[in-house]
C-alpha positions in Angstrom: 103.0 96.4 111.9 99.8 94.6 112.8 97.9 93.0 110.0 99.8 94.7 107.2 97.8 93.3 104.3 94.1 92.7 103.7 93.6 90.8 100.4 91.3 88.7 98.3 91.5 86.9 95.0 88.5 85.9 92.9 88.4 83.8 89.7 86.3 85.4 86.9 86.3 83.1 83.9 90.0 82.5 83.1 91.2 85.6 84.9 92.1 85.9 88.6 91.5 89.3 90.1 93.6 90.2 93.2 92.8 93.2 95.4 95.0 94.2 98.4 95.1 97.0 100.9 98.4 97.4 102.7 98.8 99.3 106.1 101.8 101.5 105.8 102.5 105.2 106.6 104.2 105.9 103.2 106.2 109.0 104.2 107.9 110.8 101.4 110.6 112.5 103.5 109.4 115.9 102.4 106.6 116.5 105.0 107.4 118.5 108.2 106.2 117.5 111.7 103.9 120.4 112.7 105.1 120.4 116.3 108.9 120.4 115.7 109.1 121.8 112.1 111.6 119.0 111.3 111.2 116.8 108.2 109.6 113.4 108.8 112.1 110.7 107.6 111.2 108.9 104.4 109.4 105.6 105.0 107.7 103.9 102.1 107.1 100.6 100.4 109.7 100.0 97.7 108.7 96.6 96.3 105.5 94.6 96.1 105.5 91.0 94.7 102.7 88.6 94.1 103.4 84.9 93.6 101.2 82.0 92.6 102.5 78.4 92.3 106.0 79.8 93.1 105.8 82.0 90.0 106.0 85.8 90.1 102.7 87.1 88.6 103.1 90.8 89.5 105.9 93.0 90.7 105.7 96.7 91.5 108.6 99.1 92.3 107.4 102.1 94.2 108.8 105.3 95.6 107.6 107.9 98.1 104.9 109.2 95.8 102.4 106.5 96.7 99.7 107.4 99.3 99.4 106.1 102.8 97.8 102.6 103.2 98.1 101.8 99.4 95.6 99.8 97.5 96.5 97.6 94.6 94.4 95.6 92.1 95.7 93.4 89.3 94.7 90.4 87.2 96.5 87.3 85.9 95.6 84.1 84.0 96.1 80.4 84.7 95.0 80.0 88.4 92.1 77.8 89.6 89.7 78.1 92.5 91.2 76.8 95.8 94.8 77.7 94.9 96.7 80.2 96.9 98.3 83.6 96.0 100.8 85.3 98.2 101.6 89.0 98.3 104.6 90.6 100.0 106.1 94.0 100.4 109.4 95.4 101.5 110.0 99.1 102.5 113.1 101.4 102.5 113.8 100.6 106.2 113.9 96.9 105.6 110.5 96.2 107.2 108.2 93.8 105.4 104.7 92.4 105.3 103.0 89.5 103.6 99.7 87.7 103.3 98.2 84.8 101.4 94.7 84.1 100.4 92.8 81.3 98.7 91.3 82.0 95.2 87.5 82.0 95.4 
């Protein structure tokens, strides 16, 4: 998948706010293809992990109930401007995506 994650991180006082938009079809496995009337196979992100300074600061476990191209926002304490945060996802088909951004 091309450019699977767009993200940014901004320090506000002592709290870093991370926002990310992930490109992914997020198929539940329950929707039918209109042309063939067959079910579209499930294809969804199962795990999203954010790390900073080699520490896990956020972990989400998802299922097929999350919408296409999911957006996530969260906050954590302890970071400084100029440091880097990384976000990675893995889906139920073994595909993955990752991105890193500097905290502004």
